[in-house]
N, C-alpha and C positions, 0 to 999 in steps of 0.2 A: 178168604171169607171175611176176615177182620177188616180188610181194605174196603170192601163193599159197605160194611156197617159204618165205617168211618165216614165215607162220602155221604151216606144217607143222613147222618145226624147233623151235617153242616148246614148252616143257613145259606140261603141263596146268595146273599151279598158277600158273605165270607168266601163262598166258593168262587165267585167271580174275581175277587182280589187275589185269591190263591193262584188261579189260572194265569192272571196277569203277571204275578211274580215269577212263575215258571217260565212264561214266554220271555220275560226280560233276561232271566238267567241264561236261557238258551241263546239268545241274541248276543249277549256279552261273550259267551264262550266261543261263538262263531267268529266274532270280531277279533278276539285274542288269537284264535287259531290262524285267521287270515294274516294278522300282523306278524305272527311267528314265521309263517311260510314266506312272507315278503322279505323279512329280515334274513331268513335263511337263503333265499334266492339272491339277495344283494351280496351276502358274504361269499356265496359260491361264485358269483360273477367277478367279484374283486379278486378272489383266489385264482380264477382262470386268467384274468388280466395280468396278474403278477407272474403267473407261469409262462405266459406268452411273451413277457418282456415289453409289452406295449403299454402306452399310457395315453389316455384321452383327456388328461387334465386341461382345463381351459387356461388361457393366458393369465386370467386373474388369479386362479389357484396357483399357477407357477410363480407369480409375483409374490403371493402371500407366503409361499413356502420359505422357510428360513434358510439362509445361505451362510456358509462358513466365511470367516475373514479372508482366507486365501482365495476363495472363489470371487469375492467382492473385489479384491485387489487385481485379480486377473482380468475381470471385466473392465475395471477402470483403466488398466494399462492398455487393453485392446482398444478401448474407446479413444483414448488420447493418441494412440498410434495412428488410428484412422484420421483423426483430426489433423495430426501433423502432416500426413500424406496429402491431405486436401488443401493445405495452406497455399494461398496464392500471392502472398506478399502484403496483405492489408490487415489481417486479423492479428495484430501483435498482442492485443489484450488477451485474446483467447489463448495464444501460445503461452503467455506468462502464467495464466491461470492453470494451464495444463502442466507446466513445469513445476508449479507449486504442489500440485496433487502428486506428481511423480516423486518429488522430493520428500513429501510426507510418507509415501509408501516405502521408499527406499530407507528412510530413517528408522522405521519400526520393524522392517522385515529382516529376517536372517536366512530366508530360504534362497538357495543358490539359483533355483529356477526363476523366482520372482525378480531377483537382482539381474539376472541375464536378460529377462524380458524388458526391464527398465532400461538397461544398457542399450539394447537393440532399438528401443523407441527413441532414446536420446540421439543415437547415431543417425537414425532416419531423419529426425528433425534437423540435425546439423547439416546433413546432405541436402535436405529440401530448402533450407534457408540459403545455402550456397547457390542453389539452382535459380532461385527467384531473382537474386541480385537487386533487391529493392531495399531502400533505406526507410526506417520507420519515421513517422512524423515526430513522435515524442522521443528525443534522443536520450534523455535521462532515464525514462522508463525502459528503453531498450538496453541501456547499459546495465541497469539493475537486473533485468532479465538475463542478460548475457553472463553477468557475474554469478547469478544463481544457477544458470545452465552449466558453467564450468565447475562450480562447486559440486553439483549433482554428478557430473561426469567423473570427477575425481573420486568422489565418495563411492560410487558404484564400482569403479575400476579397482580401488583399494580393497573393497569388500570381496570381490571376485578373486583377486590375487591372494588374499588371506585364506580364502576357502581352499584354493589350490595348494597353498603351502601346508595347511593343516592336513590335507589329504595325503600329500607326499610323505609328510612326517609320520602319519599313521601307518602308511604302507611300509616305511622303513622300520618302524618299531615291530610291525608284524613279521617282517623279514628277519629281523634280529631274533625274534622269538623262535621262528622256524629253525634258524641257524643254531640256536642254543639247544633245541630238541634233537637235531640231527647229529649223530656221531659219525666218526670216520667210517665205521663198518657199514652204517646205514646208507651213507652217500655212495660208497663204492658198490654196495650190493644193489642199490637202486639203478645205478648206471649199468651194471652188468645185466640186470633184469630187462632193461630197455633194449639193450643190444640183442639179447636172446629173443625177445618178442619180435624184434625187427627181422632177425634171421629166419624165424619161423613164419614170417608173413602175417603175424597178428597185428602189426603196427606199420603204417606207412612211414616214409622217410621224413616228411615234414613234421608229423606228430612226434617222431622220435627226437628230432632236433629241438623242437619246442620244449619237450619234457626235459631233455638234458640241459637246456638253457635255464630251466627252473632250479636246477641243482647247483648252479654256479655261485650261489651265495656262500659256499664253503671256501676255505682258503688252503694254501699250501699244496701238499701232494694230492689231496682229494680233488682240488680244483683242476690241477693238471691232468689227472686221470679222467675227469669228466670232459675236459676239453678234447682230449685225444679220442674219447668215445664219439664226441661230436664230429671230429675230423673224419672218422670212418664213415659216418652217415653222410657227411658233406661230399666225400669222394664218390659215394654211391649215388648221390644226387646229380653229379656233374653231367652225365649223358642226357638228362632230362631238361637241362637248361636250354633255352631257345636261341639266345644270341651269343655271339663270340665274346662280347664285352662282359656279359654275365659269367661266362665260363672262365674268362681270364681273371676277373675280380675274385671269383671263388677260389681259383687255384692259388692266387697270391695270398689270400686269407689263410688257406691251409698251410702254405709255406711259412707264413708268419707264426701260426700256432705251433708248428713243428719246431721252429727255431726257439720259440719261447719255452717250449717243453725242455729242450736241450739246455737252455740257460738255467732253468730251475734245477734240473736233475744234476747238472755239473756242480752246482753250489751246495746242494743238500745231500748228494750221494744216495738218492732213494732208488730202490730196486723195483718198486711196485709198477712203475710206468715203463720200464725198459722194454718188456715184451710188446706192450701196446704201442710204444713209439716205433719199434721195428715193423710191426704189422701195418701201421699207418703209412710209414715211409715206403714199404714195399708196394702197398696198394696204389699210392700216388704214382710211383715210378712205372708201374704196369700201365696205368691209365695214360700217362704222358707218352709212352712208347706206342700206344694203340692209336694215337691221333695222327691221321694222315690227311692229305689234301683231297678228301673224298667229295666235298661240296664247298660251297662258298663260306659257310660258317666255320668249318675246320680250317680253311685257308686263312681266313681273317684271324682265327685263334692262334695259329702258328705264327702269323705275322706279328700279332700283339705280344705273344710270349717271347718272340725273338728280341724285342726291345727290353724285356725284363729277364733275359736269360741269366744274367749274372746273379740275380736273386735266387733263382732256382738252383744254380750251381753252388751258391753259398750254403743253401740248405742241404744239398747232397754232401758237400764237404764236411759240414759240422756234424750231421747225423752219423756219417760213417766214422769220423774221428772219435766221436763219443762212444759208439758201439765197439769200436776197435779197442778202446781202453778199458771199458767197464762191463763187458758182457762175455758170454761164452764163445767158444770157437765157432760153433754153428751160426750164431748170430753175426759174428764178424764176417764169416764167409758169405752169408746171405746179403749183408750190406755191401760187401766188396763187389759181388756180382751185379747188384743194382747200380753201383757207382760205375762199373765198367760198361754196363749197358748205356749209361748216359753219355759217356765220353768216347765210346768205341769208334764212332764215325767222325769224330772231330780231329782236326789236325793239331799238331804240337803248338803252333802259334795261336790257334783259336783257344785252346785250353789255357795257355798262359795269359791271354788277354782277359778271359773271363775271370781267372784267378785274381788278376790285378783289379778289375772293376768291382769285384765282390768285396774289396776292402780287406782281404786276407793278406797277412804278411807274406810277401813274395821274395824275401831274401834267399837267393840260391834256389828258387823253385824252378824245376824243369818239368815241362809237361810230359815228355816221354818217360823220364825217370819216375814220375808219379804213377803213370799207368803201369809201367813195368813193375813197380813196387806193389801195386794192387794185384797184379798177376802172381807175383811171388808170394804174397800173403795167402794165396789159396792153396799153396803146396802143402800146408799143414794137414789137409784132409784129402784122402784119395778121391772122394766124391767131387770136391770143389776144384781139385787139381786140373781136371779136364777143362773147366771153364777158364782157369788161368792160362793154360797152354793155348787154348783157342784165342783168348784175348791177346796174348803176347805175339801171336802170329799175324793177326789181322789188323791190329791197331795202327793208326796214322797212315795207312797205305791204301785206303779205300778197297781193301781186299775182301770185304764181306759180300757174299752172295746171299740171295734170299733164304736159301735152305740153311746156310750157315748162321744167319741171324736168328732164325727160329730155334735151331738147336742150341745156340749159345744162350738164349734166354731161358732155356729149360735146364741148363746145367746147375742152376742154383736150387733145383727142387730136391726133395728128400731122396729120390731114387733116379738114377740116370737111365736113359733109354738104352737098353742093350741091343735093340733091334738094328735092322739094316740101315735105317735112316740116320741114326746116330753115328754108326760106323762110317757111312758115306761122308757125313759132314766132317768127321775127324780126318778121314783120308784126304778130303778136299783141303783141309787146313794144312796137312802135310805137304801137299803139292804146292800150295801157296807159299809155304815156308821155303821150299826148294827154289822157287822162282826168286824169292827175296834174299836168298843167301843165308837164311836162318837155319842152318843145318842142325844145330843142337836141339832147337825147339821142335823141328820137324821129326827128328829121330825119336824124341820123347813122346810126341803125339802118336806116332805109328806104333811105338812099343806099347803104349797104353792099350790100344785096341788089339794088338797082336798077342797080348797075354791071354785073350779069350779065344774060343773057337769061332773064328770069323770067316768071312768069304775069302776066296783065294785072291781076289784083286788087292785086298789089304796086305796079304802076305807078299805079293809081288812088289807092292810099293815099299814095304819094309826091306825086302831084299835089295831093291834098287837104292834105297837110302844107304844101306851098308856098302854098296858098291861105290856110291858117290863119296862117302865119307871114308872109304878105305878101312872099314872096321872088319877085318878078316875074322877075328876071334868071335865077335858078336854074331856075325853071319853064320859061322860054323855052329855056334851054340843054338842059334835059332833053327837051323836046318835039322840038327840032331833032336831038339825038343819037339818040333812040330812033325817030324817024320816026313818032310817034304820030299816027294818022289822025283827030285831033280838033282843033278850032280853039279853043284855050284861051288865046289871046293876051290876052283880057280875061276878067274874072269874069262870064260870061254866064249867062243864065237856062237855056240849053240844057245848060250844064255841070252845074249843080245838078240839073237834071231827070235827066241821065244818071246822076249819082252816086246819086241817090235810088232809081233802079231797081235798083242793085246791092245795096241793103240787104235782107237777108232777115229774115223774121219772127223776132224774138227776138235779133237780132244787136245787142247793146247797144253794142259798140265802134263799129260803123259808124253806128249811130243817134246816138251822142254827137257824132261828128265832123260828121255832117250837120247836126245842130242848131246846133253851134258855127259851122258855115259859114253857116247862115241868119242867125244872130245877127251874124256878121261883115259880111254884106252890108247889114245895116241895113234900111232901108225900100225897098230895090229892089223894083220891081213884078215879079211873075211872071206868065207867061202863064196858068198854071193854079194856082189856089189849092188845088186838090185835092192837088197834090204836097206842098205845105207841110204841109197837114193830115195827110196820110198819114205823113209823116216824123215829125211830133210824136207821133202815136198809136203808131206802132211803137216809137219811142224810149221812151215812157212804159211800155209793156207790158214792154219789155226791162229797164227800170230795176227794175220791181217784181219781176221774176223773178230778177234777178241778185244782189240783196242786197249790194251793195258800197258803199263809202263815198261814191262820187260820186253815188249815187242820190239822196241827201238834197239835195245842192246842185242837182242837175239838176231835181228836182221843185220845189224852191223857185224856181228860175229860170223854169221853165215857168209856175208859178202867177203870178209877178210880171209876166211879159211877155204871156202869152196868156190870162189869166183862169183862173177856178177851175172853172166849171161842167163843161166837157168833161173836164177832167183828173180831177175827183173821180168822175165817172161811170165813166171807165175804171178808176180805182183801185178802186172798189167792185166792178166786174166781175172784176178780176184777184184781188181779195182773196178772193173766193169760190172761185177756182180753185187757190189755193195753200194750203199748210198754215198754220194760225194761228201756229205757232211761228216761222215765218220773219219775222214782223213785228217781233219783238223781239230776234232774234239778228243783230246787225250789228256790223261792225268798230267803228264810232263810234256806240255804242248810244244815248247820251244825246242826241246831236245829231239822230239819226234819229227818236228817240221824240218829240222836241220838234216837228220839222218835220211828222211824220206826224199828230200830234195837231192841229196848226194846220190841216193840210190837211183832215182829217175834220170839224173844227169849222166851217171855212169853207163846207163844202158841206151843213152841217146833217145829216150822216149819223150813224146810231147807231154809237158807237165800239165797243161790245161789250167783252168781257172784255179782249182784247188791247189795244184802244184805250185803255181805262182804265189798264192797266199802262203803256202808252207815255206817257200824260199824266202819270202819277205820276213 
């Protein structure tokens, strides 16, 4: 109501002015609202552009944008680099100007990246000038430019070298700080933790080796301990190496580290690394024995290691000697077993030659005595004694069979195999000892297994050993203790008959013992001559097939005692059944060739090609 009255009392002119003011106010409000919306839209557009990472700035805006001194220097270096690359041999003034600019940049900059860029540009200019092979018209100007060029080159090189020196010095200081923080317990514990993680499969070999290398800043016993932990990882990595050269280099590196560990421990008498040293030594020995000529890589590896065998032998010798002096009996036995495994298939002369090449004092050294000493050192323990007996029987005579090798390598374990395989191997060793005339070792071997409840064939071999050695009391005690249901109180004909029935076709070992038994009995009459003849025939056939050193002596013994006719008939029959190459490939080739030629001539048989070779 009041509003209506108000409008009524206004004059017409005042009312028009008032309406105009209202219209202007509304227009201004609309313009302000439109400007606000436009500003809001521009801000939103800029925000979206920033979020998208895109930029639509024009070239002029880009030029106007302020740049850092580093960016300006980088652009200038890049510009000069391009100019140097386009140099054709005429623009010497341009080059001089470019060198001045680079000189100015290098003088004020301390950034290694900027200095490296300047250095690359200068090197590119130097190469480009050499390519053009054009001389400048202004000699003095060129000489001044060349002088400035050399100065710049020297300045940049010196700056980069100083940067590298400072970096190395900083790293050394940081390493010393880490070393000061690490204690003996922390270093050893970290190395142990790395090995445990590797054993659990939580860390691969390469990572373990790298982390152990980071702990080598320690000194003394801790460093040796860490190195031996690294040796265990290195040995584990050997099968994965691809080339024979890599394998050989890694093995020689391991050998060097083991010898260095021995050097340190011998001087300092530390006990911390003894167990780790033995473990590393055993692991390397097992790997070396597992390498065969299965492929080209392993063949080349064996060939390369053959040239460095004296170094491997020296490591074996020194580690064993150290453990023999300063460790427990169990560790001594384990080291002796590995030492025997390494030399068991080598001849006396080969061992003595390696000993000499290794630089070890060889005064009064005898290869056979050394190995027999190793075998003797194993007699302190009942468990290791078996390995010593096996070693003393087989060494230097190429008497190892594959089964014997396998069992021999297992004798150093914590528990011997009491099963049939082990007993057969020991029985085989006893037979080999009989062939070689090592009666004492053979009897001890057989006694070792006969102390247990074993198969009857071992009992028979033991009884036979007593017969051969004429140990009546020992035989009687054995028969009484074992309750053997045979009457062997005297060397009777029934005893020999029974033993002869146990010999299988081609069993050279049993045949040898049976023949020796017949020879031992002398002229004792037998109930059946067929038994004696059967034994002789089987023995000879086995001799000819086995191609071992005792074959020669046995054939000669048979010829002298029992005549030539029957023997040569069997020999000719067997010669047709086996390869000709077998007749001349023997351990004792000359002796066998001589005996074989006499045998063939005595029977008036055609010697043939191989017989002529043997006679020669």
